[in-house]
Kinemage of the C-alpha trace (Angstrom):
@kinemage 1
@onewidth
@group {chain A} dominant
@subgroup {mainchain}
@vectorlist {calphas} color= white
{ca glu a 1} P 21.133 -20.025 19.098
{ca ser a 2} L 19.066 -18.569 21.950
{ca pro a 3} L 15.879 -16.671 21.045
{ca arg a 4} L 16.179 -14.689 24.275
{ca gly a 5} L 17.194 -11.313 22.911
{ca arg a 6} L 16.214 -7.757 23.735
{ca leu a 7} L 12.533 -8.188 22.872
{ca tyr a 8} L 12.305 -11.255 25.104
{ca asn a 9} L 13.691 -9.192 28.005
{ca tyr a 10} L 11.172 -6.376 27.461
{ca val a 11} L 8.144 -8.666 27.692
{ca lys a 12} L 6.212 -9.021 30.934
{ca pro a 13} L 5.124 -12.690 30.781
{ca gly a 14} L 1.402 -13.112 30.176
{ca ala a 15} L 0.757 -9.354 30.216
{ca ser a 16} L 2.677 -7.748 27.342
{ca asp a 17} L 1.493 -7.599 23.760
{ca val a 18} L 4.074 -7.739 20.956
{ca phe a 19} L 3.591 -6.108 17.560
{ca val a 20} L 6.070 -6.804 14.754
{ca phe a 21} L 5.626 -4.704 11.615
{ca tyr a 22} L 7.820 -5.117 8.535
{ca ser a 23} L 7.511 -3.177 5.304
{ca gly a 24} L 10.020 -4.055 2.612
{ca his a 25} L 11.082 -6.864 0.335
{ca gly a 26} L 10.574 -10.536 0.860
{ca ala a 27} L 11.918 -13.270 -1.378
{ca pro a 28} L 12.222 -17.032 -1.557
{ca asp a 29} L 15.444 -18.982 -1.613
{ca pro a 30} L 15.292 -20.435 -5.141
{ca glu a 31} L 16.659 -23.800 -3.986
{ca thr a 32} L 14.872 -24.408 -0.680
{ca arg a 33} L 11.776 -22.211 -1.260
{ca thr a 34} L 12.287 -20.786 2.241
{ca ala a 35} L 10.761 -17.308 2.653
{ca tyr a 36} L 13.163 -14.526 3.714
{ca leu a 37} L 12.839 -10.889 4.713
{ca val a 38} L 15.327 -8.976 2.576
{ca pro a 39} L 16.883 -5.845 4.146
{ca tyr a 40} L 17.124 -2.769 1.927
{ca asp a 41} L 20.887 -3.050 1.396
{ca ala a 42} L 21.006 -6.840 1.013
{ca asp a 43} L 21.838 -8.707 -2.160
{ca pro a 44} L 18.864 -11.037 -2.643
{ca asn a 45} L 21.019 -13.359 -4.754
{ca tyr a 46} L 22.837 -14.266 -1.510
{ca ile a 47} L 19.664 -14.494 0.496
{ca arg a 48} L 20.854 -17.226 2.869
{ca ile a 49} L 23.716 -14.975 3.964
{ca asn a 50} L 22.029 -11.591 4.284
{ca gly a 51} L 18.303 -12.344 4.476
{ca tyr a 52} L 16.300 -13.121 7.617
{ca pro a 53} L 14.284 -16.364 7.378
{ca leu a 54} L 10.631 -16.033 8.315
{ca ser a 55} L 10.818 -19.433 9.984
{ca leu a 56} L 13.411 -18.015 12.402
{ca leu a 57} L 11.166 -15.030 13.145
{ca tyr a 58} L 8.245 -17.341 13.955
{ca asp a 59} L 10.423 -19.694 16.000
{ca asn a 60} L 11.853 -16.811 18.031
{ca leu a 61} L 8.400 -15.318 18.605
{ca ser a 62} L 7.111 -18.675 19.842
{ca his a 63} L 9.572 -18.458 22.760
{ca ile a 64} L 8.401 -15.002 23.842
{ca pro a 65} L 5.888 -15.374 26.709
{ca ala a 66} L 3.690 -12.447 25.625
{ca arg a 67} L -0.072 -12.428 26.115
{ca arg a 68} L -0.651 -11.744 22.415
{ca lys a 69} L 1.651 -11.418 19.405
{ca phe a 70} L 0.810 -9.793 16.090
{ca val a 71} L 2.970 -9.859 12.959
{ca phe a 72} L 2.263 -7.578 9.990
{ca leu a 73} L 4.262 -8.155 6.797
{ca asp a 74} L 3.900 -5.598 4.015
{ca ala a 75} L 6.047 -7.653 1.685
{ca cys a 76} L 5.519 -10.290 -0.942
{ca phe a 77} L 7.492 -13.496 -1.211
{ca ser a 78} L 7.255 -14.205 -4.937
{ca gly a 79} L 10.732 -12.851 -5.723
{ca thr a 80} L 9.253 -10.049 -7.823
{ca thr a 81} L 8.772 -6.331 -7.277
{ca glu a 82} L 6.782 -3.692 -9.141
{ca arg a 83} L 9.920 -3.074 -11.237
{ca gly a 84} L 10.524 -6.732 -12.084
{ca met a 85} L 12.463 -9.624 -10.621
{ca leu a 86} L 14.168 -9.123 -7.250
{ca leu a 87} L 16.169 -12.294 -7.837
{ca arg a 88} L 18.073 -12.309 -11.127
{ca asp a 89} L 17.615 -14.985 -13.759
{ca ile a 90} L 14.776 -16.923 -12.147
{ca ser a 91} L 11.042 -17.154 -12.636
{ca gly a 92} L 8.742 -16.116 -9.821
{ca ile a 93} L 8.429 -18.753 -7.108
{ca met a 94} L 5.285 -19.153 -5.053
{ca val a 95} L 6.119 -19.347 -1.344
{ca glu a 96} L 3.604 -19.515 1.478
{ca pro a 97} L 4.710 -16.746 3.910
{ca val a 98} L 3.018 -18.395 6.881
{ca glu a 99} L 3.089 -22.101 7.520
{ca val a 100} L 0.261 -22.611 9.990
{ca gly a 101} L 2.281 -25.019 12.131
{ca arg a 102} L 4.986 -22.396 12.635
{ca ile a 103} L 2.891 -19.958 14.667
{ca asp a 104} L 1.590 -20.553 18.171
{ca glu a 105} L -1.943 -20.027 19.468
{ca arg a 106} L -1.131 -16.537 20.798
{ca thr a 107} L 0.115 -15.244 17.441
{ca val a 108} L -1.755 -13.719 14.500
{ca val a 109} L 0.089 -13.070 11.232
{ca phe a 110} L -1.140 -10.665 8.552
{ca thr a 111} L 0.547 -10.665 5.139
{ca ala a 112} L 0.072 -8.096 2.380
{ca ala a 113} L -0.361 -10.577 -0.459
{ca ser a 114} L -0.683 -14.251 -1.226
{ca gly a 115} L 2.456 -16.176 -2.197
{ca asp a 116} L 2.399 -15.469 -5.939
{ca glu a 117} L 1.280 -11.818 -5.804
{ca val a 118} L 3.199 -8.547 -5.653
{ca ala a 119} L 2.605 -6.228 -2.684
{ca thr a 120} L 1.534 -2.950 -4.304
{ca trp a 121} L 3.030 0.462 -3.531
{ca tyr a 122} L 0.492 3.314 -3.119
{ca glu a 123} L 2.546 6.179 -4.540
{ca glu a 124} L 0.041 8.935 -3.732
{ca lys a 125} L -0.044 7.945 -0.048
{ca arg a 126} L 3.690 7.113 0.179
{ca his a 127} L 2.983 3.719 1.745
{ca gly a 128} L 2.450 0.177 0.642
{ca leu a 129} L -1.219 -0.417 -0.113
{ca phe a 130} L -1.425 -2.900 2.771
{ca thr a 131} L 0.219 -0.426 5.188
{ca tyr a 132} L -2.089 2.400 4.128
{ca phe a 133} L -5.247 0.404 4.852
{ca phe a 134} L -3.694 -1.186 7.952
{ca leu a 135} L -3.206 2.316 9.414
{ca lys a 136} L -6.724 3.409 8.430
{ca gly a 137} L -8.054 0.243 10.034
{ca leu a 138} L -6.220 0.964 13.289
{ca lys a 139} L -7.657 4.489 13.309
{ca gly a 140} L -11.136 2.985 13.516
{ca glu a 141} L -12.339 2.228 9.994
{ca ala a 142} L -12.009 -1.530 10.552
{ca asp a 143} L -14.101 -1.568 13.758
{ca ser a 144} L -17.114 -2.947 11.906
{ca asn a 145} L -19.440 -3.162 14.909
{ca gly a 146} L -18.332 0.175 16.408
{ca asp a 147} L -17.699 -1.235 19.889
{ca gly a 148} L -14.256 0.365 20.252
{ca arg a 149} L -12.503 -3.034 20.225
{ca leu a 150} L -10.649 -3.980 17.072
{ca thr a 151} L -10.291 -7.726 16.612
{ca ala a 152} L -7.946 -9.488 14.229
{ca gly a 153} L -11.028 -10.689 12.356
{ca glu a 154} L -12.380 -7.166 11.896
{ca leu a 155} L -9.033 -5.917 10.618
{ca ala a 156} L -8.686 -8.955 8.342
{ca gly a 157} L -12.142 -8.356 6.865
{ca tyr a 158} L -11.386 -4.688 6.259
{ca leu a 159} L -8.022 -5.407 4.607
{ca lys a 160} L -9.461 -8.225 2.482
{ca asp a 161} L -12.166 -5.832 1.262
{ca glu a 162} L -10.140 -2.656 0.666
{ca val a 163} L -6.723 -3.860 -0.558
{ca pro a 164} L -7.856 -6.054 -3.498
{ca tyr a 165} L -10.242 -3.354 -4.732
{ca met a 166} L -7.591 -0.627 -4.638
{ca ala a 167} L -4.885 -2.867 -6.179
{ca arg a 168} L -7.164 -3.528 -9.154
{ca arg a 169} L -8.147 0.139 -9.380
{ca leu a 170} L -4.600 1.546 -9.171
{ca lys a 171} L -2.524 -1.131 -10.900
{ca gly a 172} L -4.946 -3.522 -12.592
{ca arg a 173} L -3.611 -6.485 -10.621
{ca glu a 174} L -4.624 -8.837 -7.864
{ca gln a 175} L -3.441 -8.480 -4.271
{ca his a 176} L -5.122 -10.455 -1.516
{ca pro a 177} L -3.967 -10.005 2.086
{ca glu a 178} L -3.926 -13.170 4.165
{ca val a 179} L -4.274 -13.746 7.882
{ca lys a 180} L -3.474 -16.781 9.992
{ca gly a 181} L -4.246 -17.255 13.662
{ca asn a 182} L -7.019 -16.518 16.154
{ca leu a 183} L -9.302 -13.941 14.517
{ca gly a 184} L -11.035 -13.246 17.842
{ca met a 185} L -7.898 -11.755 19.419
{ca val a 186} L -8.246 -8.061 20.241
{ca leu a 187} L -5.578 -5.832 18.680
{ca leu a 188} L -6.605 -2.643 20.409
{ca glu a 189} L -9.321 -1.200 22.549
{ca arg a 190} L -10.280 2.462 22.504
{ca lys a 191} L -10.850 4.219 25.801
{ca arg a 192} L -14.202 5.912 26.006
């Protein structure tokens, strides 16, 4: 199947930046341990039919000739949610949401939680905890050196500091965002 879809056609080779943001459920296939994005109306017990494999997302992105690509996943891939098991009649399964070999050198992937953790909802702010601090970081709070350029490393440091603290404070649990890729890549630059 060709990865050359609409997004591919919108990209100006070597000049465009691509941002993919997903907030929702993720779950593993219990048999293959493949990580899937699970649409809101999907039945996670038939994940191979109505889920979207992360490996396909990464493979498709690798064919897009963008200058830089950023993926943000506010989802966990343990098969659990704050209300319990997303997949019926199984124990939680630890799945690594990013296999390093699956992303190219122009891609940085941020995930809300490690493979065995739940991505926490921040009820008061009406966002996932990761999304809330991601947005605050983009607004400038993550620009640790104040130079107006936000690097992947600065955002990663900010998220890794704020999210675990607030997850423990609000829910008494662990949540550790992860990042894979070139931490020196610039996400945004503020005009002065």
